[in-house]
C-alpha positions in Angstrom: 85.6 72.7 110.9 82.7 74.5 112.5 84.9 77.4 113.7 83.3 79.9 111.2 79.8 79.9 110.2 78.7 79.6 106.7 78.2 83.5 106.3 81.6 84.3 107.7 83.3 81.9 105.4 81.4 83.1 102.3 82.3 86.8 103.2 85.9 85.7 103.7 86.2 84.0 100.4 84.6 86.8 98.4 87.1 89.2 100.0 90.0 86.9 99.0 88.5 86.8 95.5 88.3 90.5 95.2 92.1 90.7 96.2 92.8 88.1 93.5 90.9 90.1 90.8 92.7 93.3 91.9 96.0 91.6 91.6 95.1 90.1 88.3 94.0 93.6 86.8 97.1 95.4 88.3 99.4 92.8 86.6 97.5 93.1 83.3 98.0 96.9 83.3 101.7 96.7 84.2 102.8 94.0 81.9 102.8 91.3 84.4 104.1 92.8 87.2 103.0 94.7 90.4 104.5 98.3 91.3 105.9 98.8 94.8 102.9 100.5 95.9 100.3 98.0 94.4 102.4 95.2 96.4 102.1 97.1 99.5 98.2 97.7 99.0 97.7 93.9 98.3 99.9 93.1 101.3 97.9 95.4 103.7 94.7 93.9 102.3 95.7 90.3 103.0 96.9 91.1 106.4 93.7 92.8 107.1 91.7 89.6 105.8 94.0 87.4 107.9 93.1 89.3 111.0 89.4 89.2 110.1 89.6 85.3 109.6 91.3 85.2 113.1 88.7 87.1 114.8 85.8 85.2 113.2 87.4 81.8 114.2 87.6 83.0 117.8 84.5 84.9 118.2 82.3 82.0 119.9 79.9 81.5 117.0 80.0 78.0 116.0 78.5 76.5 112.6 75.7 74.2 113.1 76.9 70.4 112.6 
């Protein structure tokens, strides 16, 4: 939509992919479940990523059309 530049979008997607890979590895290590500590860590990382997305969408940088 032009709210994020291509570089910002790429970094965001890579960050989200890293979180997903971490969840996958943690689940494999624990028989398909996340421990409470792992769940809190994933939630914290997802919240951080969400805040970064909000900031990137509202930082007055616009992707070229």
